[in-house]
MOPAC internal coordinates of N, CA, C and O (Angstrom, degrees):
PM7 1SCF
backbone

  N    0.0000 0     0.00 0     0.00 0    0    0    0
  C    1.4549 1     0.00 0     0.00 0    1    0    0
  C    1.5268 1   109.69 1     0.00 0    2    1    0
  O    1.2310 1   121.22 1   -38.40 1    3    2    1
  N    1.3066 1   115.28 1   141.60 1    3    2    1
  C    1.4540 1   119.93 1  -179.47 1    5    3    2
  C    1.5232 1   111.21 1   -76.60 1    6    5    3
  O    1.2310 1   121.28 1   -37.09 1    7    6    5
  N    1.2989 1   115.16 1   142.91 1    7    6    5
  C    1.4633 1   123.34 1   179.47 1    9    7    6
  C    1.5288 1   108.34 1   -99.03 1   10    9    7
  O    1.2310 1   119.80 1   -46.71 1   11   10    9
  N    1.3341 1   117.99 1   133.29 1   11   10    9
  C    1.4570 1   121.16 1  -176.13 1   13   11   10
  C    1.5280 1   111.76 1   -60.54 1   14   13   11
  O    1.2310 1   119.25 1   145.14 1   15   14   13
  N    1.3133 1   119.04 1   -34.86 1   15   14   13
  C    1.4657 1   120.16 1  -178.74 1   17   15   14
  C    1.5281 1   111.45 1   -68.74 1   18   17   15
  O    1.2310 1   120.27 1   143.16 1   19   18   17
  N    1.3235 1   117.09 1   -36.84 1   19   18   17
  C    1.4601 1   120.96 1   175.69 1   21   19   18
  C    1.5212 1   110.10 1   -67.69 1   22   21   19
  O    1.2310 1   120.76 1   134.56 1   23   22   21
  N    1.3238 1   116.15 1   -45.44 1   23   22   21
  C    1.4615 1   121.16 1   178.33 1   25   23   22
  C    1.5258 1   109.73 1   -59.95 1   26   25   23
  O    1.2310 1   120.25 1   133.75 1   27   26   25
  N    1.3306 1   117.12 1   -46.25 1   27   26   25
  C    1.4561 1   120.58 1  -177.16 1   29   27   26
  C    1.5358 1   111.01 1   -64.76 1   30   29   27
  O    1.2310 1   120.41 1   140.67 1   31   30   29
  N    1.3149 1   116.82 1   -39.33 1   31   30   29
  C    1.4731 1   119.92 1   176.86 1   33   31   30
  C    1.5231 1   110.09 1   -59.57 1   34   33   31
  O    1.2310 1   120.30 1   139.90 1   35   34   33
  N    1.3259 1   117.03 1   -40.10 1   35   34   33
  C    1.4694 1   120.81 1   178.20 1   37   35   34
  C    1.5241 1   111.57 1   -70.65 1   38   37   35
  O    1.2310 1   120.07 1   143.10 1   39   38   37
  N    1.3294 1   117.47 1   -36.90 1   39   38   37
  C    1.4601 1   121.02 1   175.43 1   41   39   38
  C    1.5255 1   109.14 1   -57.34 1   42   41   39
  O    1.2310 1   120.35 1   134.20 1   43   42   41
  N    1.3095 1   116.94 1   -45.80 1   43   42   41
  C    1.4699 1   121.45 1   179.15 1   45   43   42
  C    1.5300 1   111.21 1   -65.33 1   46   45   43
  O    1.2310 1   120.83 1   139.06 1   47   46   45
  N    1.3147 1   116.01 1   -40.94 1   47   46   45
  C    1.4597 1   121.34 1  -177.39 1   49   47   46
  C    1.5331 1   112.14 1   -63.18 1   50   49   47
  O    1.2310 1   120.14 1   143.01 1   51   50   49
  N    1.3277 1   117.35 1   -36.99 1   51   50   49
  C    1.4604 1   121.28 1  -174.64 1   53   51   50
  C    1.5319 1   113.39 1  -104.34 1   54   53   51
  O    1.2310 1   120.54 1  -163.12 1   55   54   53
  N    1.3192 1   116.57 1    16.88 1   55   54   53
  C    1.4605 1   121.35 1   175.25 1   57   55   54
  C    1.5330 1   109.80 1   -54.97 1   58   57   55
  O    1.2310 1   120.64 1   -45.45 1   59   58   57
  N    1.3221 1   116.39 1   134.55 1   59   58   57
  C    1.4635 1   121.38 1   178.05 1   61   59   58
  C    1.5166 1   115.03 1    90.15 1   62   61   59
  O    1.2310 1   119.83 1   170.84 1   63   62   61
  N    1.3246 1   117.92 1    -9.16 1   63   62   61
  C    1.4620 1   120.56 1   178.51 1   65   63   62
  C    1.5271 1   110.20 1   -87.38 1   66   65   63
  O    1.2310 1   120.60 1   -15.91 1   67   66   65
  N    1.3111 1   116.47 1   164.09 1   67   66   65
  C    1.4683 1   122.09 1  -177.78 1   69   67   66
  C    1.5228 1   110.13 1   -80.59 1   70   69   67
  O    1.2310 1   121.49 1   -46.66 1   71   70   69
  N    1.3392 1   114.75 1   133.34 1   71   70   69
  C    1.4616 1   122.90 1   173.90 1   73   71   70
  C    1.5180 1   107.49 1  -123.24 1   74   73   71
  O    1.2310 1   120.31 1   -24.94 1   75   74   73
  N    1.3388 1   117.02 1   155.06 1   75   74   73
  C    1.4623 1   121.44 1  -176.89 1   77   75   74
  C    1.5183 1   110.58 1  -121.04 1   78   77   75
  O    1.2310 1   122.09 1   -48.58 1   79   78   77
  N    1.3359 1   113.60 1   131.42 1   79   78   77
  C    1.4536 1   119.87 1   176.54 1   81   79   78
  C    1.5219 1   110.41 1   -77.57 1   82   81   79
  O    1.2310 1   120.63 1   -11.16 1   83   82   81
  N    1.2992 1   116.40 1   168.84 1   83   82   81
  C    1.4532 1   122.28 1  -175.40 1   85   83   82
  C    1.5364 1   112.20 1   -58.72 1   86   85   83
  O    1.2310 1   119.82 1   148.87 1   87   86   85
  N    1.3360 1   117.95 1   -31.13 1   87   86   85
  C    1.4667 1   121.31 1   179.45 1   89   87   86
  C    1.5197 1   112.48 1   -97.71 1   90   89   87
  O    1.2310 1   120.43 1  -168.03 1   91   90   89
  N    1.3252 1   116.78 1    11.97 1   91   90   89
  C    1.4528 1   120.51 1   172.72 1   93   91   90
  C    1.5166 1   116.91 1    98.51 1   94   93   91
  O    1.2310 1   120.01 1   171.93 1   95   94   93
  N    1.3339 1   117.58 1    -8.07 1   95   94   93
  C    1.4615 1   119.59 1   177.83 1   97   95   94
  C    1.5251 1   110.80 1   -63.30 1   98   97   95
  O    1.2310 1   120.54 1   -39.50 1   99   98   97
  N    1.3143 1   116.58 1   140.50 1   99   98   97
  C    1.4619 1   121.04 1  -179.72 1  101   99   98
  C    1.5206 1   110.39 1  -107.22 1  102  101   99
  O    1.2310 1   120.67 1   -35.24 1  103  102  101
  N    1.3127 1   116.32 1   144.76 1  103  102  101
  C    1.4513 1   121.08 1   177.35 1  105  103  102
  C    1.5249 1   109.39 1  -152.08 1  106  105  103
  O    1.2310 1   121.72 1   -17.33 1  107  106  105
  N    1.2947 1   114.31 1   162.67 1  107  106  105
  C    1.4644 1   123.44 1   170.92 1  109  107  106
  C    1.5212 1   106.15 1  -121.50 1  110  109  107
  O    1.2310 1   120.37 1   -15.75 1  111  110  109
  N    1.3058 1   116.90 1   164.25 1  111  110  109
  C    1.4596 1   119.32 1   176.47 1  113  111  110
  C    1.5186 1   109.94 1  -139.43 1  114  113  111
  O    1.2310 1   122.09 1   -21.02 1  115  114  113
  N    1.3209 1   113.61 1   158.98 1  115  114  113
  C    1.4585 1   120.56 1   170.37 1  117  115  114
  C    1.5177 1   106.70 1  -122.70 1  118  117  115
  O    1.2310 1   120.82 1   -21.75 1  119  118  117
  N    1.3132 1   116.03 1   158.25 1  119  118  117
  C    1.4551 1   121.62 1  -178.48 1  121  119  118
  C    1.5193 1   108.80 1  -120.73 1  122  121  119
  O    1.2310 1   121.30 1   -46.22 1  123  122  121
  N    1.3222 1   115.12 1   133.78 1  123  122  121
  C    1.4589 1   120.21 1   171.13 1  125  123  122
  C    1.5289 1   106.81 1  -132.40 1  126  125  123
  O    1.2310 1   121.35 1   -61.28 1  127  126  125
  N    1.3254 1   115.01 1   118.72 1  127  126  125
  C    1.4620 1   119.10 1  -175.41 1  129  127  126
  C    1.5139 1   110.02 1    63.80 1  130  129  127
  O    1.2310 1   120.96 1    57.72 1  131  130  129
  N    1.3252 1   115.76 1  -122.28 1  131  130  129
  C    1.4662 1   121.80 1   178.92 1  133  131  130
  C    1.5249 1   111.65 1  -108.97 1  134  133  131
  O    1.2310 1   120.74 1  -152.30 1  135  134  133
  N    1.3398 1   116.19 1    27.70 1  135  134  133
  C    1.4618 1   121.10 1  -177.07 1  137  135  134
  C    1.5283 1   110.43 1  -123.04 1  138  137  135
  O    1.2310 1   121.18 1   -46.72 1  139  138  137
  N    1.3364 1   115.35 1   133.28 1  139  138  137
  C    1.4630 1   122.77 1   174.79 1  141  139  138
  C    1.5294 1   107.44 1   -97.62 1  142  141  139
  O    1.2310 1   120.72 1   -47.91 1  143  142  141
  N    1.3323 1   116.23 1   132.09 1  143  142  141
  C    1.4609 1   122.52 1   179.36 1  145  143  142
  C    1.5340 1   108.75 1  -117.18 1  146  145  143
  O    1.2310 1   119.49 1   -85.31 1  147  146  145
  N    1.3479 1   118.58 1    94.69 1  147  146  145
  C    1.4682 1   119.92 1   174.98 1  149  147  146
  C    1.5238 1   109.86 1   -64.93 1  150  149  147
  O    1.2310 1   120.17 1   -33.72 1  151  150  149
  N    1.3166 1   117.29 1   146.28 1  151  150  149
  C    1.4647 1   121.18 1  -175.21 1  153  151  150
  C    1.5243 1   114.82 1   -80.76 1  154  153  151
  O    1.2310 1   119.16 1   171.05 1  155  154  153
  N    1.3154 1   119.21 1    -8.95 1  155  154  153
  C    1.4682 1   121.12 1  -177.04 1  157  155  154
  C    1.5240 1   113.54 1  -103.94 1  158  157  155
  O    1.2310 1   120.20 1  -172.40 1  159  158  157
  N    1.3300 1   117.23 1     7.60 1  159  158  157
  C    1.4624 1   120.66 1  -176.59 1  161  159  158
  C    1.5175 1   109.31 1  -154.53 1  162  161  159
  O    1.2310 1   120.96 1   -14.46 1  163  162  161
  N    1.3176 1   115.76 1   165.54 1  163  162  161
  C    1.4665 1   120.69 1   173.88 1  165  163  162
  C    1.5240 1   111.55 1   -92.42 1  166  165  163
  O    1.2310 1   120.25 1   179.24 1  167  166  165
  N    1.3126 1   117.13 1    -0.76 1  167  166  165
  C    1.4625 1   121.70 1   179.18 1  169  167  166
  C    1.5213 1   109.45 1   -66.59 1  170  169  167
  O    1.2310 1   121.15 1   -42.58 1  171  170  169
  N    1.3161 1   115.40 1   137.42 1  171  170  169
  C    1.4556 1   121.49 1   174.34 1  173  171  170
  C    1.5203 1   107.82 1  -112.38 1  174  173  171
  O    1.2310 1   120.77 1   -45.51 1  175  174  173
  N    1.3079 1   116.13 1   134.49 1  175  174  173
  C    1.4624 1   121.82 1  -177.76 1  177  175  174
  C    1.5214 1   108.31 1  -113.84 1  178  177  175
  O    1.2310 1   120.98 1   -57.60 1  179  178  177
  N    1.3086 1   115.74 1   122.40 1  179  178  177
  C    1.4581 1   119.48 1  -178.41 1  181  179  178
  C    1.5271 1   111.44 1   -88.69 1  182  181  179
  O    1.2310 1   121.63 1   -21.64 1  183  182  181
  N    1.3074 1   114.49 1   158.36 1  183  182  181
  C    1.4657 1   121.12 1   175.13 1  185  183  182
  C    1.5247 1   109.54 1   -56.08 1  186  185  183
  O    1.2310 1   120.11 1   141.97 1  187  186  185
  N    1.3310 1   117.39 1   -38.03 1  187  186  185
  C    1.4700 1   120.50 1  -179.68 1  189  187  186
  C    1.5230 1   111.56 1   -65.49 1  190  189  187
  O    1.2310 1   119.80 1   149.22 1  191  190  189
  N    1.3511 1   117.99 1   -30.78 1  191  190  189
  C    1.4669 1   120.80 1   176.14 1  193  191  190
  C    1.5318 1   110.20 1   -67.22 1  194  193  191
  O    1.2310 1   120.64 1   138.48 1  195  194  193
  N    1.3347 1   116.37 1   -41.52 1  195  194  193
  C    1.4758 1   119.53 1   175.87 1  197  195  194
  C    1.5195 1   110.02 1   -61.92 1  198  197  195
  O    1.2310 1   121.12 1   137.26 1  199  198  197
  N    1.3240 1   115.47 1   -42.74 1  199  198  197
  C    1.4686 1   119.96 1  -179.94 1  201  199  198
  C    1.5250 1   110.37 1   -59.89 1  202  201  199
  O    1.2310 1   120.50 1   135.85 1  203  202  201
  N    1.3191 1   116.65 1   -44.15 1  203  202  201
  C    1.4579 1   120.61 1   178.40 1  205  203  202
  C    1.5283 1   111.23 1   -62.92 1  206  205  203
  O    1.2310 1   120.06 1   139.97 1  207  206  205
  N    1.3200 1   117.50 1   -40.03 1  207  206  205
  C    1.4677 1   121.80 1  -179.77 1  209  207  206
  C    1.5260 1   111.73 1   -65.50 1  210  209  207
  O    1.2310 1   120.16 1   150.26 1  211  210  209
  N    1.3132 1   117.31 1   -29.74 1  211  210  209
  C    1.4653 1   120.43 1  -179.67 1  213  211  210
  C    1.5227 1   112.51 1   -60.95 1  214  213  211
  O    1.2310 1   120.06 1   155.52 1  215  214  213
  N    1.3321 1   117.48 1   -24.48 1  215  214  213
  C    1.4677 1   121.26 1   177.83 1  217  215  214
  C    1.5299 1   111.30 1   -63.84 1  218  217  215
  O    1.2310 1   120.32 1   159.02 1  219  218  217
  N    1.3340 1   116.99 1   -20.98 1  219  218  217
  C    1.4583 1   121.94 1  -178.04 1  221  219  218
  C    1.5286 1   112.67 1  -103.42 1  222  221  219
  O    1.2310 1   120.47 1  -174.93 1  223  222  221
  N    1.3072 1   116.70 1     5.07 1  223  222  221
  C    1.4569 1   122.65 1  -176.76 1  225  223  222
  C    1.5201 1   109.93 1   -78.30 1  226  225  223
  O    1.2310 1   118.26 1   -38.92 1  227  226  225
  N    1.3237 1   120.92 1   141.08 1  227  226  225
  C    1.4632 1   127.66 1     4.25 1  229  227  226
  C    1.5206 1   111.36 1   -77.21 1  230  229  227
  O    1.2310 1   121.44 1   -29.88 1  231  230  229
  N    1.3281 1   114.84 1   150.12 1  231  230  229
  C    1.4587 1   122.67 1  -178.85 1  233  231  230
  C    1.5251 1   109.97 1  -107.03 1  234  233  231
  O    1.2310 1   120.72 1   -43.45 1  235  234  233
  N    1.3348 1   116.24 1   136.55 1  235  234  233
  C    1.4579 1   119.52 1   174.60 1  237  235  234
  C    1.5312 1   110.60 1  -105.85 1  238  237  235
  O    1.2310 1   120.61 1   165.67 1  239  238  237
  N    1.3405 1   116.44 1   -14.33 1  239  238  237
  C    1.4631 1   123.07 1   175.53 1  241  239  238
  C    1.5347 1   107.40 1  -163.44 1  242  241  239
  O    1.2310 1   120.38 1    10.26 1  243  242  241
  N    1.3144 1   116.87 1  -169.74 1  243  242  241
  C    1.4721 1   120.52 1  -176.23 1  245  243  242
  C    1.5226 1   114.18 1   -93.96 1  246  245  243
  O    1.2310 1   119.60 1   179.16 1  247  246  245
  N    1.3117 1   118.37 1    -0.84 1  247  246  245
  C    1.4669 1   122.01 1  -173.39 1  249  247  246
  C    1.5263 1   112.36 1   -54.69 1  250  249  247
  O    1.2310 1   119.88 1   133.36 1  251  250  249
  N    1.2919 1   117.84 1   -46.64 1  251  250  249
  C    1.4641 1   121.45 1  -174.79 1  253  251  250
  C    1.5276 1   113.88 1   -74.12 1  254  253  251
  O    1.2310 1   120.15 1   169.64 1  255  254  253
  N    1.3304 1   117.31 1   -10.36 1  255  254  253
  C    1.4656 1   119.92 1  -179.36 1  257  255  254
  C    1.5297 1   111.82 1  -120.34 1  258  257  255
  O    1.2310 1   120.05 1  -159.83 1  259  258  257
  N    1.3281 1   117.51 1    20.17 1  259  258  257
  C    1.4663 1   121.02 1  -179.60 1  261  259  258
  C    1.5287 1   112.85 1   -62.51 1  262  261  259
  O    1.2310 1   119.68 1   157.22 1  263  262  261
  N    1.3103 1   118.22 1   -22.78 1  263  262  261
  C    1.4614 1   121.43 1  -179.45 1  265  263  262
  C    1.5362 1   112.31 1   -76.27 1  266  265  263
  O    1.2310 1   120.03 1   170.34 1  267  266  265
  N    1.3265 1   117.55 1    -9.66 1  267  266  265
  C    1.4628 1   121.79 1  -179.99 1  269  267  266
  C    1.5243 1   110.29 1   -92.47 1  270  269  267
  O    1.2310 1   120.69 1   -20.76 1  271  270  269
  N    1.3321 1   116.28 1   159.24 1  271  270  269
  C    1.4763 1   120.80 1   177.33 1  273  271  270
  C    1.5216 1   109.53 1   -74.09 1  274  273  271
  O    1.2310 1   120.78 1   -51.29 1  275  274  273
  N    1.3320 1   116.11 1   128.71 1  275  274  273
  C    1.4610 1   120.36 1   177.11 1  277  275  274
  C    1.5051 1   114.44 1    67.57 1  278  277  275
  O    1.2310 1   119.47 1  -130.23 1  279  278  277
  N    1.3317 1   118.62 1    49.77 1  279  278  277
  C    1.4667 1   119.76 1  -175.95 1  281  279  278
  C    1.5234 1   114.31 1   -57.55 1  282  281  279
  O    1.2310 1   119.90 1   143.78 1  283  282  281
  N    1.3302 1   117.81 1   -36.22 1  283  282  281
  C    1.4711 1   118.54 1  -179.16 1  285  283  282
  C    1.5295 1   111.29 1   -69.09 1  286  285  283
  O    1.2310 1   120.23 1   148.84 1  287  286  285
  N    1.3173 1   117.17 1   -31.16 1  287  286  285
  C    1.4650 1   120.99 1   177.13 1  289  287  286
  C    1.5320 1   110.43 1   -75.10 1  290  289  287
  O    1.2310 1   120.82 1   137.66 1  291  290  289
  N    1.3179 1   116.04 1   -42.34 1  291  290  289
  C    1.4685 1   120.12 1   177.03 1  293  291  290
  C    1.5206 1   109.93 1   -59.87 1  294  293  291
  O    1.2310 1   120.97 1   133.14 1  295  294  293
  N    1.3298 1   115.76 1   -46.86 1  295  294  293
  C    1.4654 1   120.46 1   178.82 1  297  295  294
  C    1.5285 1   110.48 1   -56.89 1  298  297  295
  O    1.2310 1   120.80 1   129.65 1  299  298  297
  N    1.3376 1   116.07 1   -50.35 1  299  298  297
  C    1.4707 1   120.47 1  -177.49 1  301  299  298
  C    1.5187 1   112.01 1   -58.61 1  302  301  299
  O    1.2310 1   120.59 1   140.10 1  303  302  301
  N    1.3044 1   116.49 1   -39.90 1  303  302  301
  C    1.4629 1   120.55 1  -179.98 1  305  303  302
  C    1.5186 1   110.75 1   -70.24 1  306  305  303
  O    1.2310 1   120.22 1   130.24 1  307  306  305
  N    1.3216 1   117.19 1   -49.76 1  307  306  305
  C    1.4638 1   120.11 1  -173.49 1  309  307  306
  C    1.5225 1   114.33 1   -70.05 1  310  309  307
  O    1.2310 1   119.40 1   146.82 1  311  310  309
  N    1.3219 1   118.75 1   -33.18 1  311  310  309
  C    1.4687 1   118.77 1  -178.08 1  313  311  310
  C    1.5244 1   112.50 1   -84.14 1  314  313  311
  O    1.2310 1   120.49 1   168.02 1  315  314  313
  N    1.3115 1   116.68 1   -11.98 1  315  314  313
  C    1.4719 1   119.71 1   179.08 1  317  315  314
  C    1.5337 1   109.63 1   -66.93 1  318  317  315
  O    1.2310 1   120.53 1   -46.81 1  319  318  317
  N    1.3158 1   116.59 1   133.19 1  319  318  317
  C    1.4702 1   121.61 1  -177.35 1  321  319  318
  C    1.5207 1   112.64 1   -60.95 1  322  321  319
  O    1.2310 1   120.28 1   152.01 1  323  322  321
  N    1.3314 1   117.06 1   -27.99 1  323  322  321
  C    1.4688 1   119.45 1   177.58 1  325  323  322
  C    1.5244 1   111.53 1   -63.28 1  326  325  323
  O    1.2310 1   121.17 1   149.67 1  327  326  325
  N    1.3132 1   115.37 1   -30.33 1  327  326  325
  C    1.4698 1   120.56 1  -177.60 1  329  327  326
  C    1.5232 1   111.00 1   -93.28 1  330  329  327
  O    1.2310 1   120.35 1   132.63 1  331  330  329
  N    1.3219 1   116.94 1   -47.37 1  331  330  329
  C    1.4753 1   120.14 1  -172.73 1  333  331  330
  C    1.5200 1   113.91 1   -95.84 1  334  333  331
  O    1.2310 1   120.37 1   173.86 1  335  334  333
  N    1.3317 1   116.91 1    -6.14 1  335  334  333
  C    1.4621 1   119.24 1   176.94 1  337  335  334
  C    1.4974 1   114.85 1    81.57 1  338  337  335
  O    1.2310 1   120.10 1   180.00 1  339  338  337

């Protein structure tokens, strides 16, 4: 199981790099405090939202995390090998 502190360290490490959503959309993000700001939306994703999504990991799509803010962005970040290993 993934640990939120390891995931968050990787989120910080790869800030500004390109990530791909499930339907192919590309985005970058910046981090301020415990908030992720994707560049293609006004949605803000908190570290706690990522932590909550980890309970459903591994993810094959966004269905199980639709109740979270920005599920397609969360999915793209968490399934990326740079983040989840």
